[in-house]
SERO-4910 file (N, C-alpha, C, O; in steps of 0.05 Angstrom, whole numbers):
BEGIN
 pado doro    nc1    nc2    nc3   cac1   cac2   cac3    cc1    cc2    cc3    oc1    oc2    oc3
  Unk    A    441   -608   -144    416   -598   -132    393   -616   -142    391   -620   -166
  Unk    A    376   -627   -125    354   -644   -134    334   -628   -151    329   -605   -146
  Unk    A    323   -642   -171    303   -629   -188    278   -624   -172    271   -639   -153
  Unk    A    263   -603   -180    237   -596   -167    215   -603   -186    212   -590   -207
  Unk    A    198   -622   -180    177   -630   -198    155   -609   -199    153   -592   -180
  Unk    A    139   -609   -220    120   -587   -225     98   -586   -203     89   -565   -196
  Unk    A     90   -610   -193     69   -609   -172     79   -596   -147     65   -581   -134
  Unk    A    104   -602   -140    116   -589   -116    118   -559   -120    112   -544   -102
  Unk    A    126   -551   -144    128   -523   -150    101   -509   -149     98   -487   -138
  Unk    A     80   -522   -160     53   -511   -159     44   -507   -130     32   -487   -123
  Unk    A     49   -528   -113     41   -526    -85     55   -503    -71     44   -488    -55
  Unk    A     81   -501    -77     97   -479    -65     86   -452    -74     83   -434    -57
  Unk    A     80   -449    -99     70   -423   -109     43   -417    -97     37   -394    -91
  Unk    A     26   -437    -95     -1   -433    -83      2   -424    -54    -13   -406    -45
  Unk    A     20   -437    -39     24   -430    -11     35   -401    -10     26   -385      7
  Unk    A     54   -395    -27     66   -368    -27     44   -348    -34     43   -326    -22
  Unk    A     27   -354    -53      5   -336    -61    -14   -332    -38    -21   -309    -33
  Unk    A    -21   -353    -23    -39   -350      0    -26   -332     21    -40   -315     33
  Unk    A      0   -336     25     14   -320     46     14   -290     38     10   -273     55
  Unk    A     18   -285     12     18   -257      3     -9   -244      5    -12   -221     13
  Unk    A    -30   -260     -3    -57   -250     -1    -64   -244     28    -76   -224     35
  Unk    A    -56   -263     46    -62   -259     75    -49   -234     85    -60   -219    101
  Unk    A    -24   -229     77    -10   -205     86    -25   -180     76    -28   -160     90
  Unk    A    -33   -180     51    -47   -157     39    -73   -152     55    -80   -129     60
  Unk    A    -88   -174     61   -113   -171     75   -108   -159    103   -122   -142    112
  Unk    A    -87   -169    116    -80   -159    143    -73   -129    142    -83   -114    158
  Unk    A    -57   -121    122    -50    -93    119    -75    -76    113    -79    -55    124
  Unk    A    -92    -87     96   -117    -73     89   -134    -68    114   -145    -46    118
  Unk    A   -137    -88    131   -153    -85    155   -142    -64    174   -156    -47    184
  Unk    A   -115    -65    177   -102    -46    195   -104    -17    184   -108      2    199
  Unk    A   -100    -14    158   -101     12    146   -129     24    146   -133     47    152
  Unk    A   -149      7    141   -176     16    141   -184     26    169   -196     47    172
  Unk    A   -177     11    189   -183     20    217   -168     46    223   -179     63    237
  Unk    A   -144     48    213   -128     73    218   -142     97    204   -145    118    217
  Unk    A   -150     94    179   -163    116    165   -190    123    177   -198    146    177
  Unk    A   -204    103    187   -229    109    201   -224    125    227   -240    143    233
  Unk    A   -203    119    241   -196    135    264   -188    163    257   -195    182    271
  Unk    A   -174    166    234   -167    193    225   -192    209    217   -193    233    223
  Unk    A   -212    196    205   -236    210    198   -251    219    223   -263    241    223
  Unk    A   -250    203    244   -262    211    270   -248    236    281   -261    255    289
  Unk    A   -221    236    280   -207    259    290   -212    284    273   -214    306    284
  Unk    A   -215    280    247   -221    302    230   -248    315    236   -251    339    236
  Unk    A   -268    298    241   -294    309    248   -293    326    274   -305    347    275
  Unk    A   -278    316    294   -276    331    318   -260    358    314   -267    378    327
  Unk    A   -240    357    297   -225    381    291   -243    402    277   -243    425    284
  Unk    A   -258    393    257   -277    411    243   -297    422    262   -303    446    261
  Unk    A   -308    406    280   -328    416    299   -316    437    317   -329    457    324
  Unk    A   -290    434    325   -277    455    342   -273    481    326   -277    502    338
  Unk    A   -266    479    301   -262    503    284   -289    517    281   -291    542    283
  Unk    A   -310    502    276   -336    514    272   -348    526    298   -361    547    297
  Unk    A   -342    513    320   -351    524    346   -337    550    352   -349    568    364
  Unk    A   -312    553    343   -297    577    347   -303    599    326   -293    621    328
  Unk    A   -319    592    306   -326    611    285   -303    618    267   -301    641    257
  Unk    A   -284    599    262   -261    605    246   -266    596    217   -272    573    212
  Unk    A   -265    615    198   -267    606    169   -244    588    162   -221    594    168
  Unk    A   -250    566    150   -229    545    144   -236    531    118   -258    534    108
  Unk    A   -218    515    109   -223    496     87   -205    472     91   -181    476     95
  Unk    A   -216    448     90   -199    425     89   -182    426     63   -191    437     43
  Unk    A   -159    414     64   -141    414     40   -131    386     34   -133    368     51
  Unk    A   -121    383     10   -108    358      2   -125    334      7   -149    334      0
  Unk    A   -114    313     19   -129    288     22   -153    291     39   -173    277     34
  Unk    A   -153    308     59   -177    312     75   -200    323     59   -223    316     63
  Unk    A   -194    341     40   -214    353     23   -224    333      2   -248    330     -3
  Unk    A   -205    319    -11   -213    301    -33   -228    276    -22   -244    265    -36
  Unk    A   -221    268      3   -236    246     14   -266    252     16   -282    234     11
  Unk    A   -273    277     23   -301    285     23   -312    289     -4   -334    281    -10
  Unk    A   -297    303    -21   -307    311    -47   -309    289    -68   -327    289    -85
  Unk    A   -290    270    -67   -287    252    -90   -290    223    -84   -293    207   -103
  Unk    A   -290    214    -59   -288    186    -53   -314    174    -41   -316    150    -39
  Unk    A   -333    191    -33   -357    180    -21   -355    172      8   -375    167     21
  Unk    A   -330    171     18   -326    164     46   -298    174     53   -279    165     41
  Unk    A   -295    193     72   -269    203     79   -249    181     86   -225    185     80
  Unk    A   -257    160     97   -239    138    105   -228    123     81   -209    109     83
  Unk    A   -241    126     57   -232    113     33   -208    126     21   -194    115      4
  Unk    A   -202    151     30   -179    166     20   -160    170     44   -161    191     57
  Unk    A   -144    150     49   -128    151     73   -106    172     71    -97    179     49
  Unk    A    -97    182     94    -76    201     95    -63    199    122    -75    191    142
  Unk    A    -37    207    124    -23    205    149    -27    230    166    -19    231    189
  Unk    A    -40    251    155    -45    275    170    -70    289    159    -80    282    138
  Unk    A    -80    309    174   -103    324    167    -94    352    160    -82    366    177
  Unk    A    -98    361    135    -90    388    127   -115    406    127   -135    399    115
  Unk    A   -112    429    139   -133    448    140   -121    476    136    -99    482    146
  Unk    A   -136    493    122   -126    520    116   -142    541    130   -167    539    131
  Unk    A   -129    562    140   -142    585    152   -127    610    143   -104    608    133
  Unk    A   -139    633    147   -125    658    142   -103    662    162   -105    652    185
  Unk    A    -82    675    154    -60    679    172    -69    694    198    -58    688    220
  Unk    A    -88    712    195    -97    727    219   -111    709    239   -114    716    262
  Unk    A   -121    685    229   -135    666    247   -118    644    257   -127    625    269
  Unk    A    -92    646    252    -74    623    257    -74    615    286    -75    591    293
  Unk    A    -71    635    304    -69    628    332    -96    619    344    -97    602    361
  Unk    A   -118    630    333   -144    620    341   -148    592    332   -160    575    346
  Unk    A   -138    585    308   -139    558    298   -123    539    315   -132    516    320
  Unk    A   -100    548    325    -85    530    342   -100    525    368    -99    502    378
  Unk    A   -113    545    379   -129    541    403   -151    521    398   -157    504    415
  Unk    A   -164    524    375   -186    505    368   -175    477    366   -188    457    374
  Unk    A   -152    474    354   -140    447    351   -134    435    378   -138    411    383
  Unk    A   -124    452    396   -119    442    424   -146    434    437   -146    414    451
  Unk    A   -167    449    432   -193    441    442   -202    414    432   -217    399    445
  Unk    A   -193    407    408   -199    381    396   -179    359    404   -181    337    394
  Unk    A   -161    366    422   -143    345    432   -116    344    419   -100    326    425
  Unk    A   -109    363    401    -84    363    388    -64    381    403    -71    403    411
  Unk    A    -39    371    406    -20    386    421      7    387    406     13    368    391
  Unk    A     23    408    411     49    409    397     66    385    404     71    379    428
  Unk    A     76    371    384     93    347    389    109    343    363    102    352    342
  Unk    A    131    329    366    148    322    343    157    294    346    159    283    368
  Unk    A    163    282    323    170    254    323    199    249    331    217    263    322
  Unk    A    202    229    347    229    219    355    235    196    335    223    174    337
  Unk    A    254    201    317    260    180    297    271    155    309    270    133    297
  Unk    A    282    157    332    294    133    345    273    115    356    274     90    353
  Unk    A    252    126    368    231    110    381    207    107    363    190     90    368
  Unk    A    205    124    342    182    125    324    157    134    338    134    129    330
  Unk    A    160    149    361    138    160    376    140    190    377    161    201    372
  Unk    A    118    203    383    117    232    385    122    240    414    114    226    433
  Unk    A    136    262    418    141    273    444    138    303    443    134    315    422
  Unk    A    140    316    466    135    345    468    153    359    449    177    354    447
  Unk    A    142    378    433    157    393    413    177    412    425    172    424    446
  Unk    A    200    414    413    220    433    420    211    460    409    211    464    384
  Unk    A    204    480    426    193    505    415    212    520    398    204    534    379
  Unk    A    238    518    403    258    532    386    259    520    358    259    534    338
  Unk    A    259    493    357    260    480    331    233    485    316    233    490    292
  Unk    A    211    484    330    185    489    318    184    517    306    175    520    283
  Unk    A    193    537    321    193    564    311    211    567    286    204    582    268
  Unk    A    234    554    286    252    556    264    240    544    238    243    555    217
  Unk    A    226    521    241    213    508    218    190    526    208    188    530    184
  Unk    A    174    535    226    150    551    218    158    578    205    143    588    189
  Unk    A    181    589    213    190    614    201    196    611    172    194    630    156
  Unk    A    204    587    163    212    583    135    190    568    119    194    563     96
  Unk    A    167    562    132    146    548    118    120    564    120    119    586    129
  Unk    A     99    551    111     73    565    108     51    549    123     28    549    115
  Unk    A     59    536    144     40    520    159     48    519    188     71    522    195
  Unk    A     29    514    205     33    510    234     32    480    239     11    468    240
  Unk    A     55    468    241     56    438    243     60    429    271     56    444    290
  Unk    A     68    404    274     75    393    301     51    392    319     54    395    344
  Unk    A     27    387    309      4    383    327     -6    355    324    -13    346    302
  Unk    A     -7    341    346    -12    312    345    -32    305    367    -33    317    389
  Unk    A    -49    285    361    -68    275    381    -65    244    382    -63    231    361
  Unk    A    -64    234    406    -64    204    408    -92    195    411   -107    204    429
  Unk    A   -100    176    394   -127    166    393   -128    138    405   -115    119    395
  Unk    A   -141    135    427   -145    108    439   -170     96    427   -192    106    431
  Unk    A   -166     75    412   -188     63    397   -199     39    413   -184     21    421
  Unk    A   -225     38    416   -237     17    433   -254     -2    418   -265    -21    430
  Unk    A   -257      2    392   -276    -15    377   -264    -30    354   -277    -36    334
  Unk    A   -238    -37    356   -226    -53    335   -238    -81    335   -243    -93    356
  Unk    A   -244    -91    311   -255   -118    310   -234   -139    316   -210   -133    314
  Unk    A   -243   -163    324   -223   -184    329   -206   -190    305   -182   -196    307
  Unk    A   -218   -188    281   -202   -193    256   -180   -172    253   -158   -179    245
  Unk    A   -186   -146    259   -166   -126    257   -144   -129    278   -120   -126    272
  Unk    A   -152   -136    302   -131   -142    322   -113   -165    314    -89   -164    318
  Unk    A   -125   -186    303   -109   -208    293    -90   -200    270    -68   -209    268
  Unk    A   -100   -182    253    -84   -172    231    -59   -157    241    -37   -161    231
  Unk    A    -63   -139    260    -41   -124    272    -21   -143    285      3   -138    283
  Unk    A    -31   -163    298    -14   -182    312      2   -199    292     26   -205    297
  Unk    A    -10   -206    269      3   -223    250     23   -209    232     42   -221    222
  Unk    A     18   -183    227     34   -168    208     50   -146    222     38   -126    229
  Unk    A     76   -150    226     92   -130    241     90   -102    229     91    -82    244
  Unk    A     88   -100    203     87    -74    190     64    -57    200     66    -33    203
  Unk    A     42    -71    207     18    -56    216     22    -41    241      8    -21    247
  Unk    A     42    -49    257     47    -35    282     61     -8    278     64      7    297
  Unk    A     68     -2    253     77     26    247     53     45    250     56     68    258
  Unk    A     29     35    244      5     51    247     -7     49    275    -19     68    285
  Unk    A     -3     26    287    -14     20    314      9     14    333     14     -9    339
  Unk    A     23     35    343     47     30    360     41     14    385     59      0    395
  Unk    A     16     15    395     10      0    420      4    -29    415      1    -45    434
  Unk    A      3    -37    389     -3    -65    383    -33    -71    387    -48    -53    394
  Unk    A    -41    -96    382    -69   -103    383    -81   -103    411   -105   -101    414
  Unk    A    -64   -106    431    -75   -108    459    -79    -81    471    -94    -78    491
  Unk    A    -66    -60    460    -71    -33    470    -73    -15    445    -54      0    439
  Unk    A    -95    -17    430    -96     -4    404    -99     26    406   -120     37    415
  Unk    A    -79     40    397    -80     69    394    -64     77    370    -46     63    361
  Unk    A    -70    101    360    -55    111    337    -53    142    340    -66    153    357
  Unk    A    -37    154    323    -34    182    323    -52    195    301    -56    183    280
  Unk    A    -62    219    307    -74    236    286    -58    262    286    -53    273    307
  Unk    A    -49    270    263    -33    295    260    -49    315    244    -65    309    226
  Unk    A    -46    341    252    -58    362    237    -37    383    229    -21    391    245
  Unk    A    -38    391    204    -22    414    194    -41    437    188    -59    434    171
  Unk    A    -37    459    201    -55    483    196    -40    502    178    -20    514    186
  Unk    A    -50    504    153    -36    520    133    -47    549    133    -71    553    137
  Unk    A    -30    568    128    -39    596    124    -32    605     95    -38    628     88
  Unk    A    -20    588     79    -15    592     50    -13    565     37     -9    544     51
  Unk    A    -17    564     11    -12    539     -3     18    535     -8     28    513    -10
  Unk    A     32    558    -11     61    557    -14     71    584     -6     55    602      2
  Unk    A     97    589     -8    108    615     -1     99    636    -20    101    660    -14
  Unk    A     88    628    -44     80    647    -64     50    649    -68     40    669    -79
  Unk    A     35    629    -58      6    628    -64     -9    631    -38     -8    613    -20
  Unk    A    -24    653    -35    -40    658    -11    -63    639     -9    -72    628    -29
  Unk    A    -72    635     15    -95    618     19   -122    633     17   -143    621     17
  Unk    A   -120    660     15   -145    676     15   -164    668     -8   -188    664     -2
  Unk    A   -155    665    -33   -174    657    -54   -185    629    -50   -208    623    -58
  Unk    A   -170    611    -37   -179    584    -31   -202    586    -11   -223    573    -14
  Unk    A   -198    601     10   -219    604     31   -244    618     19   -266    611     26
  Unk    A   -240    637      0   -263    650    -12   -279    631    -29   -303    634    -32
  Unk    A   -266    610    -39   -280    590    -56   -292    567    -39   -307    551    -50
  Unk    A   -286    566    -13   -294    543      3   -324    540      4   -339    560      7
  Unk    A   -334    516      3   -362    510      5   -366    484     20   -348    467     22
  Unk    A   -389    480     31   -394    457     48   -403    433     31   -420    435     13
  Unk    A   -392    410     37   -401    385     25   -406    365     47   -396    367     69
  Unk    A   -423    345     41   -429    325     61   -427    297     48   -438    292     27
  Unk    A   -413    280     61   -408    253     51   -408    233     75   -394    238     95
  Unk    A   -423    212     72   -423    191     93   -427    202    121   -415    193    140
  Unk    A   -445    222    123   -451    234    149   -431    254    159   -434    264    181
  Unk    A   -411    260    143   -390    279    152   -393    304    135   -393    303    110
  Unk    A   -395    327    147   -399    353    133   -376    371    140   -369    374    163
  Unk    A   -364    384    120   -342    403    124   -339    420     99   -351    415     79
  Unk    A   -322    441    102   -317    459     80   -292    450     65   -272    443     76
  Unk    A   -294    451     38   -272    443     20   -269    465     -1   -288    480     -6
  Unk    A   -246    466    -15   -243    486    -36   -260    480    -60   -271    458    -63
  Unk    A   -262    500    -78   -275    496   -104   -259    475   -119   -236    469   -113
  Unk    A   -272    463   -140   -258    443   -156   -234    456   -170   -213    442   -174
  Unk    A   -236    481   -177   -213    495   -189   -189    494   -170   -167    486   -178
  Unk    A   -193    502   -145   -170    503   -127   -161    475   -118   -138    470   -112
  Unk    A   -180    456   -117   -171    428   -113   -152    419   -134   -131    408   -129
  Unk    A   -159    425   -160   -142    416   -182   -116    431   -182    -95    418   -186
  Unk    A   -116    457   -177    -91    473   -178    -72    463   -156    -48    459   -160
  Unk    A    -83    457   -132    -66    448   -110    -55    421   -116    -31    416   -110
  Unk    A    -71    403   -128    -60    376   -135    -38    379   -156    -17    367   -153
  Unk    A    -43    395   -176    -22    399   -197      4    410   -185     25    400   -191
  Unk    A      1    430   -168     24    442   -155     40    421   -139     64    419   -141
  Unk    A     25    406   -122     38    386   -105     51    364   -122     74    356   -116
  Unk    A     37    353   -141     48    331   -157     74    341   -171     94    326   -171
  Unk    A     73    365   -183     96    374   -198    120    380   -180    142    369   -185
  Unk    A    116    396   -159    139    404   -143    150    382   -126    174    381   -122
  Unk    A    133    364   -116    144    341   -101    157    321   -120    174    305   -112
  Unk    A    150    323   -146    162    305   -166    190    316   -174    209    301   -174
  Unk    A    191    342   -182    217    351   -192    237    354   -169    261    354   -174
  Unk    A    228    357   -144    247    356   -122    255    327   -116    251    310   -133
  Unk    A    264    322    -93    275    295    -87    255    279    -70    263    258    -59
  Unk    A    230    287    -68    212    273    -50    203    246    -61    197    228    -46
  Unk    A    202    244    -88    193    219    -99    164    213    -93    156    189    -92
  Unk    A    148    234    -89    120    230    -82    102    243   -103    112    260   -119
  Unk    A     77    236   -104     58    248   -122     40    229   -136     19    236   -146
  Unk    A     49    204   -139     33    185   -154      6    180   -140    -15    178   -154
  Unk    A      5    180   -113    -20    176   -100    -39    199   -104    -63    196   -103
  Unk    A    -28    223   -109    -45    246   -114    -58    245   -141    -78    258   -146
  Unk    A    -46    230   -160    -59    225   -185    -85    211   -182   -104    215   -198
  Unk    A    -87    194   -161   -113    181   -156   -135    201   -151   -158    196   -158
  Unk    A   -128    224   -139   -148    245   -135   -153    259   -161   -176    264   -168
  Unk    A   -132    266   -176   -135    282   -200   -151    267   -221   -167    279   -235
  Unk    A   -147    241   -224   -161    226   -245   -191    224   -238   -207    219   -256
  Unk    A   -198    227   -213   -226    228   -206   -239    255   -211   -263    257   -218
  Unk    A   -223    276   -209   -233    303   -211   -235    314   -239   -256    323   -248
  Unk    A   -213    312   -254   -212    326   -280   -233    317   -300   -245    335   -312
  Unk    A   -239    291   -303   -259    284   -324   -287    295   -318   -304    296   -336
  Unk    A   -292    304   -293   -319    314   -286   -320    344   -286   -342    355   -281
  Unk    A   -298    358   -292   -298    387   -293   -311    397   -319   -306    386   -340
  Unk    A   -326    418   -316   -337    431   -340   -315    448   -353   -294    453   -341
  Unk    A   -320    457   -378   -300    474   -391   -296    500   -376   -274    510   -373
  Unk    A   -318    511   -366   -315    536   -350   -299    532   -325   -282    549   -318
  Unk    A   -303    510   -311   -287    504   -287   -257    500   -294   -239    509   -280
  Unk    A   -252    487   -317   -224    482   -325   -212    508   -334   -188    512   -330
  Unk    A   -227    526   -346   -216    552   -354   -207    567   -329   -187    581   -330
  Unk    A   -221    564   -306   -212    576   -282   -185    564   -273   -167    579   -263
  Unk    A   -181    538   -277   -156    526   -271   -133    538   -287   -113    545   -277
  Unk    A   -137    540   -314   -116    550   -331   -110    579   -325    -87    588   -325
  Unk    A   -131    595   -318   -126    623   -311   -109    624   -285    -91    641   -283
  Unk    A   -115    607   -266   -100    607   -241    -71    597   -245    -53    608   -233
  Unk    A    -67    577   -262    -40    568   -268    -24    591   -281      0    594   -274
  Unk    A    -37    606   -298    -23    629   -311    -17    651   -290      5    662   -290
  Unk    A    -36    656   -272    -32    677   -253     -9    672   -234      5    691   -227
  Unk    A     -5    647   -227     17    640   -208     41    628   -222     59    617   -209
  Unk    A     42    631   -248     67    623   -263     73    594   -259     97    586   -256
  Unk    A     53    577   -260     58    548   -258     45    533   -281     34    511   -278
  Unk    A     47    545   -305     36    533   -329     52    507   -335     40    487   -344
  Unk    A     78    508   -332     94    484   -337     84    460   -320     83    438   -329
  Unk    A     78    466   -295     68    445   -277     42    433   -289     39    408   -289
  Unk    A     24    450   -298     -1    440   -309      4    423   -334     -8    402   -337
  Unk    A     22    432   -351     28    416   -375     38    388   -369     28    368   -378
  Unk    A     59    387   -352     72    362   -347     54    343   -331     54    318   -336
  Unk    A     38    353   -313     20    336   -297     -3    327   -313    -10    303   -313
  Unk    A    -17    345   -327    -41    338   -341    -36    320   -365    -53    304   -373
  Unk    A    -13    322   -377     -8    306   -401     -5    276   -394     -5    259   -412
  Unk    A     -1    270   -368      2    242   -360    -24    228   -353    -25    204   -348
  Unk    A    -46    243   -353    -72    230   -345    -79    206   -362    -89    186   -351
  Unk    A    -75    206   -389    -83    183   -404    -68    157   -396    -79    135   -400
  Unk    A    -45    160   -383    -31    136   -374    -45    121   -352    -40     98   -346
  Unk    A    -64    135   -340    -81    123   -318   -108    113   -329   -126    107   -314
  Unk    A   -110    112   -356   -135    103   -368   -157    124   -368   -180    117   -372
  Unk    A   -149    149   -365   -169    171   -364   -170    184   -391   -149    192   -402
  Unk    A   -194    188   -401   -198    203   -425   -204    232   -417   -226    238   -407
  Unk    A   -185    250   -421   -188    277   -413   -208    291   -432   -209    285   -455
  Unk    A   -225    309   -421   -242    325   -438   -225    340   -459   -202    345   -455
  Unk    A   -238    347   -482   -223    360   -504   -210    385   -495   -188    391   -504
  Unk    A   -222    401   -477   -210    426   -469   -185    421   -452   -167    438   -452
  Unk    A   -183    399   -438   -159    392   -424   -137    384   -444   -114    392   -441
  Unk    A   -144    368   -463   -125    360   -484   -115    384   -499    -91    385   -505
  Unk    A   -132    403   -505   -124    427   -519   -104    443   -503    -85    455   -513
  Unk    A   -109    445   -476    -90    459   -459    -63    446   -460    -43    460   -461
  Unk    A    -62    420   -459    -36    406   -460    -22    412   -486      2    417   -487
  Unk    A    -38    411   -508    -26    417   -534    -16    446   -536      6    451   -547
  Unk    A    -31    464   -526    -24    492   -529     -1    500   -511     13    521   -517
  Unk    A      5    485   -490     28    492   -473     52    475   -480     73    477   -466
  Unk    A     51    459   -500     74    443   -509     94    462   -523     87    478   -539
  Unk    A    119    459   -515    140    476   -527    163    458   -536    179    449   -520
  Unk    A    164    452   -562    186    434   -571    213    447   -566    216    471   -570
  Unk    A    231    431   -558    258    441   -552    275    443   -578    270    427   -597
  Unk    A    294    461   -579    313    461   -600    330    436   -598    335    426   -576
  Unk    A    340    426   -621    355    400   -620    378    401   -600    383    381   -587
  Unk    A    392    424   -598    414    424   -580    406    425   -551    423    421   -533
  Unk    A    380    429   -545    371    430   -517    361    403   -507    359    398   -483
  Unk    A    356    384   -526    344    359   -518    364    343   -501    388    342   -506
  Unk    A    352    330   -480    370    315   -462    354    293   -448    336    299   -433
  Unk    A    362    268   -453    352    245   -438    322    244   -434    307    245   -454
  Unk    A    313    240   -409    285    236   -403    269    262   -404    245    262   -402
  Unk    A    282    285   -409    269    310   -408    272    324   -435    290    341   -438
  Unk    A    255    317   -455    259    328   -482    249    357   -485    252    369   -506
  Unk    A    237    368   -464    226    395   -465    236    413   -443    221    423   -427
  Unk    A    263    417   -442    273    434   -421    266    463   -427    258    470   -449
  Unk    A    269    481   -407    263    509   -412    284    521   -431    305    509   -435
  Unk    A    278    543   -444    296    555   -463    324    560   -450    325    565   -426
  Unk    A    344    559   -466    371    562   -456    378    590   -446    396    593   -430
  Unk    A    362    610   -455    369    637   -448    354    647   -423    355    671   -417
  Unk    A    341    630   -408    327    638   -383    335    618   -361    345    597   -366
  Unk    A    330    627   -336    334    610   -313    309    593   -309    287    604   -307
  Unk    A    312    567   -308    289    549   -307    271    556   -283    247    555   -285
  Unk    A    283    562   -260    268    568   -236    250    593   -240    229    595   -227
  Unk    A    259    612   -256    244    636   -261    218    630   -276    198    644   -273
  Unk    A    218    609   -292    194    600   -306    178    579   -290    157    570   -299
  Unk    A    188    571   -267    177    549   -252    175    524   -271    156    509   -270
  Unk    A    196    521   -287    196    499   -306    222    483   -302    243    489   -313
  Unk    A    220    463   -285    243    446   -279    242    419   -293    253    399   -285
  Unk    A    227    419   -315    225    395   -331    204    375   -322    188    381   -305
  Unk    A    204    352   -335    184    332   -330    189    317   -304    211    307   -300
  Unk    A    169    317   -286    173    304   -260    168    274   -261    173    260   -242
  Unk    A    159    264   -284    150    236   -286    172    216   -278    167    198   -263
  Unk    A    195    220   -290    217    200   -284    224    200   -255    231    179   -244
  Unk    A    224    223   -242    231    224   -214    210    211   -196    217    198   -176
  Unk    A    185    213   -204    164    200   -189    168    169   -189    162    156   -169
  Unk    A    179    159   -210    184    131   -212    212    123   -203    220    100   -206
  Unk    A    227    142   -192    254    136   -182    274    132   -204    295    119   -199
  Unk    A    270    144   -228    288    140   -250    308    162   -253    327    160   -269
  Unk    A    304    184   -238    325    205   -239    324    220   -212    340    239   -208
***
């Protein structure tokens, strides 16, 4: 094999670096345009809910985009989560239809949405706590030439823009929740909802307490299960927790205790320093006070703090540390 001189190697690396940077820029342009389209759809959905007089609260990424990022489009998400009381569920579906959302489900073969199978939809909704399968196709008319070129140059971007740069459209999805989980009602979340305004967009979001509790719940349970998700939600949590007062955080700990998810709080909050966040002293004290050293015979691998041997882990909502699974290590 002929030797490769250093100048040739440097030129090759520089070219490779430029190509990687160009790909990142292309993806950034396509994603930003996509999240801006989602923010537009979210505003229309909120307007439909408010016109119908339905008490609601944005949830998850839709709420944190308004509360924590200064611009909803800066916190991208693949769907819009909104919560309503169970008694308002069907009125909320009508409002969503008024905003252009219709029942649909994804065809994994074509990567496109098509009319929802009502039997399958009913079966899924009977076992969950949300009204899903509502989709709107957004025809976008104001993509910049640079964004069109980015979609054309980077095939990955067409996952967000199925019509390609010459017929730019994307999907907006809405999940209408009537609970946070099968065990946690949405009623206290709705009672805490208040209006915030950011970048000209105004909507109702939960209190900081419920924002934090929902993040902790999602990070933990999606981590200990097989989803391998949750790291992006830390981006929300590290923005929120350092700005909470002790009184606000006391509400968080009371809520974690009430719903038996103290283990989730411990495992999630103790990882904040790894993101360069200095937690307030009261958060650090909570992590210390919920630490439970395991007996030597209980210690195992990546999870040195399993639940006691004489109880069922699921009864304590303590399935161990989710960290390794978030990183794909278990």
